[in-house]
N, C-alpha and C positions, 0 to 999 in steps of 0.2 A: 504494500500500500504506500503510495507516494503522497507526500504532503504538498499542497499548493504553496508556491513561493509568492509572497506578497509582491504586487506590481512594483512598489517603490524599491524593493531589493533587486529587481531585475535591471533597473535603470542605473547605470554607473553614477558614482557620486558627482563627477564633473558635469555630466549631462543634467543631473537634477539641479545643480547649482545654477547652470545656465538657464534652465527653465524657470527657476524661482526668480532669477534676476529679470528675465524677460517679462514675467508676470508683474513684477514690481514696476518695470518701465511702463507697461501698458496701463497699470493702475494709476500711476502718478500723472501720466499724460491725459488719461480720461478724466481724472479729477480736476486737473487744471483746465481742460476744455469745458467741463460742465460749469465750473465756477465762473469762468470768463463769459460763458453764454448767459448765465443768470445775471451777472453784473451788467452785461450789455442791455438787458431788458429792464433792469432796475434803475438805470440812469434816467434822470429827468430829461424831458424834451422829446420832440418828435423826430425820429430819424429821417422821415420823408422831407421834413422842413430843412434838415441839414443837407440832404442830397440836392435840394433845389436852390441852395445858396445861403441858407441860414435865415435868421429872424428878419434881416433887412430886405430879403428878396420879395416878400409878400406874394407868394404863389396863390393861385386860385384854388378853391376846394376841388375842382376837377383835376387840376394838376397833382395835388396831394393824393387824391384817390387813385390816380393812375400810377403814381410811384409806389404807393402801398401795395397795389395789386401786382406790379412788376417785380418787386422785391419780396413778395410773400409776407408782408407785415400783417396782413389780415388773416393769415392762416392760424389755426390753433397753436398754442405754445409747443405742444409735443411734436406737432408736424414740423414746426420751424427747427426744433432741437434735432430731430432725425435728419432733416436736410443739412443742418449744420455739421453733424457728425459725418454724414456721407461725404460732404465736401472735404472735410479734413482727411478722411481716408484716401481721397483722390489727390491730396496735396493742394486743394483749393482753399485758400484762406479768405476768399471773398475779394471784393473790389472796394477800393477807397472811395468814400463818399465825396471827398474834396478833390483829390488828384485824379479820380476816374481811371486809376491804374490797378492791376492786380496786386494785392498785398504782397504776394510772393515775390513779384518783381521789385517792389519797393524795398523789401528786406534784403534781397540779393544785392541791389545797387548800393545800399548803405552799410552792408555787413563788413566790408573790407576795413574801413577806418576803425570801427569799434573792435574788430578782431585784433588788429595790430596793437591798439591801445591796451586791451585786456591782457594779451599774451606778454607784451612788454612789461606791464605792471606786475604780472605774476612772476616773471623771471627776476625782475628787480627786487621784489619782496623776498624771494628765496635767497638771493645773493646777500641782501642786508641781514636777514635772519641768521643765515649760516655764518656770516662773518662775525656777528655779535656773539653767537654761541661759541664758536671756536676760540674767540679771543677772551671771553669772560667766564664761561661756564666752567665749574670745577677748578676755579683758581682761588687765590686768597679771598677772604671774605669781603673785603672792601671792593675788590675788582668784580666779584660776582654780584655784589649789591648794585654797582653802577650799571652792569649789563641788565640785571633784572628790572631796575628802575627805568632804564631807557625803554625796555620793551613795554612796560606798563604805560609809560607816557605816550609812546607811539600808538598803542592800541586804543587809547582814550581820545585820540585826535578826531574831531568831527571833520569829515572829508570836505564838506562845503566850506567851512571856515579855513581849513588847511589850504584849499585851492586858492582862496582869496589872498591869504597871507603870502604864499609862494609867488602869486602873481604880482602883488605889490612890491615885495622885496626884490625879486630877481628880474622882473620885467620893467617895473616903473622906476625903482630907485637905482638898482645896480645896472640895469639895462644890458644884461648879459644874455638874456633869452627873450624870444619874441612874445608879444602879448597874445596874439592869435595863435591857436594851437594846430593849424594845418599848413604851416610853412616849411615842411620838410622835417628831417630827423631832429633838428634842434627844437622844433615846435612840439615834439613829443615828450620832451624831458619833464616839463612841469606837470602836464596831465598825468603822465605815468607815475611820477613821484607822489602826486596827490592820492592816487589809488594804492600805491605800493607801500608807503610808510605805515599807515595803520595796519595793513595786512601783515607786514613784517613783524609788528609787535605781537600779533596773535600767533604767528608761526613760531616766533622765538619763545613765547611762553609755553607752548605745548611741546617744543623740542628740548628745552633746557633741562627739565627734570629727567627726561629719558636719557639725555646725554650724560648727566652727572651719574645716573645709575649705571649706565654702560661703562663708564670709566672705572667703576669698582668691581666689575664682573671679572671672573677668572681669566677670560680670554685677554682682557686688557692688562691685567696683572702679569700674565704669562708673557705677553709681548714686551712689556717693560723689562721683565727679568731677562729676556733674550737680548737686550741691548737696544731695542727700538726707542727712538726719541719720543718725548712727550707729544710733539707735534704729529709724528707719524701715527701714534696710537689714536690721537684725536681724529685725524683725517681718514685713516684707513680702517679703523675698527669702530670707534664709538659713534662717529657721525652716521654710519650706515644704519645703526639701530635707532638713532635718535630721530631720523627723518620719517619713520613710519607714522607717528601721530600727525606729523605735518602733512603727509600725503593725504591722509583722511580729510584734513581741514582744507586742502587744496581743491578737492572735489567740490566742496561747498563754496570755496572762495571764487572759483572760476565763474560760477553762476552769479555770485554776488557782485563780482566785478562788472559783469554785463549790466546788471541792474543799476549799480552806482555810477556807471558810465553816463547815465542821464545827467547827473549833477556835473560831472567833469566836462562833458561836451558842451553843456550850457555855459559854464563859467569861462572856458577857454575858447568858445565859439568854434568848436570842432564839428565837422560833419560826422554823421554816424547814426546808429539806431537811437541813441539818446535824444538827439535833436528831433528826429522823426517822431518819437514817442511824445515829447513835450508839445510839438506842434499838433499832433493828433488829439491829445487830451484837450488842448486849448480850443480846438475847432470841433470837438465832439465827433471826431472821425473814428467811430468805434471799431470798424473792421481792422484798421491799422493798429489800434490799441490792443485788440484781442490777438492779432497776429504776432505782434512783438512780444506780448506776454507769453504766448504759447511757445514762441521760439526760445525765450529765456528759460522756460521750464524744461524744454528739450535739452538745452545746454547743461542744466543742472544734472539731468539724468545721464547724459552721455559722459559728462566729466566724472561722475561717480563710477560709471562702468570702467572708464580708463584707470581710475584710481585702484579699483579691484585688480586690474591686470598688472598695474605697477607694483602692487604688493608682492606678487609672485616673483618679480624681477629683483626687488630689493632684498626680500627675505626668502631664500630658497626653501625654508621649512614649509612655507605655505603652498608650494607647488605640488607636494604629495598629499596635501590635505584633501 
């Protein structure tokens, strides 16, 4: 007599993890899509009025009725929701009320500057966090206190205030960097630092304790006993273990950088998704608002999937798990 093997045991562990992750991705994106749909219908104002030019256009009742019929605004809410989800599955985010362009095309056109800004800021934040950790963590108490205090200070900086301060100091007073942030590589410095400095504080805080713990582990003690320099132990052994918590935070940070790019692109007059989103909110162009919001949610999900993959690269013990 043979016993039936549970279906979950027949599926390899790696495959089960992939399926669980995919289910999580679908759940997050579906939740974000549903919330943005409800927010779109809870917003005050008539979308047909917005499509016809806003409150100052004074369209006739016949024109409003025709637009509502064309866009399906008269359909029951559940019908609109199903049409909305069907469009998302086809990659259709709708058409901008104001620009009269597909939202997908608008996002594609403006993605480049925002992507360059966020990736530059993420790299800069890691460079700053790693430098502070290597120089101050597990040192004399006063040196470690300086490093820890600097991380707390950076993490507490409001990005809107920081952007204005950097702009006033380096652009207006010292005049070493441009005021407008779309004038080439030098125009990227201040916007990237505005995003990178607070994030570097958070990354440094989560890596510092792990770094100090790794410096006391047997592998670090053994390396020092074999004659390896303190800097070598820090760089080759302790840092590898310390970055794991930071990698987890980086998955969240990449999505957060996309959302906070709204502030930075407005302060430094940079092109990108942030400027598009601000203009769309101001003009009540809800398809663009919803499209950018869903795109940022997708960035969160993809970033966290990449983080899971990076864990296996950094810590070989996780590859066999």
